[in-house]
N, C-alpha and C positions, 0 to 999 in steps of 0.2 A: 772558511775553510780555504778560501783561495788564498787568504795571506799565509797560510802555513802548508799548504798543498806540497810546495818544493822539499817538505820534510819527510814526505811518505813516498815509499817506491812504487806504490800503484794506487788506484782508485779503491780497489780491495782492502788495501791498508787503512785507507782513510776511513771507508765504511766500520771497519772495524774498530778503530779508536773511538769513533761515535758510539758504537753500540756497547763498548765496554763501561760507558758512563750511564747506560739506561739502566731503570729499576722496574719492577712490578709489572703493570699491563703493557708498558712499552716494550719491556724485554720478552715478555710472553708473545707480543705482536712480532718482534725481530725472530725469535724461535720459529715460528709459523713461517715466515719468509724463508729461513734457511731449509726448514723440511720441504717447502714446494721448489726449492731451487731458483727464487724469484730473481729475475734480470734486476731490479733495483739494486741487489747487493754487490754487482759489478760497477756501478756507476754513484759516486756520492752526492751528485746533484739530484738524480732520480731517487735515490734513497732517502734524503731530507725532504724532497717534495712529498714522496708518499709517506713519510715519517707525520709530516703535518697534517694530512687529510683525516685522520683518526682523533687526534690529540688536540689539535689547536682550538676547536671549539670547547672541548673540555675544559682546557686550562682559561679559556675566558670566562667561562660560566663559574669555575672555581674564584677567579679573581673577584667576578662580580660580586658572588655570594659573599666574600671576604668584607667588599667595599660595604655592602648592605649590614653584615654584622657590625662594622664599624660605626656606620651611622646611627645604628639601634643602641649602641653603648653610649655615645658621645650625643646622640640627637635627643 
């Protein structure tokens, strides 16, 4: 985001650009932030940090599951 921050008028606009690409559980998570008027929505760094917390481990688990399936198919 640092590389493109000059293209956005505000932190809020950067957060909006990120949230526009989210789907599924991540989008539901953002909707809850909006409902709570969370402070993370006003700062892209805080938002990205908060976004990593609930979803980082899930993506790591899914990647590991994919690798295991690949091993089973080829192994």
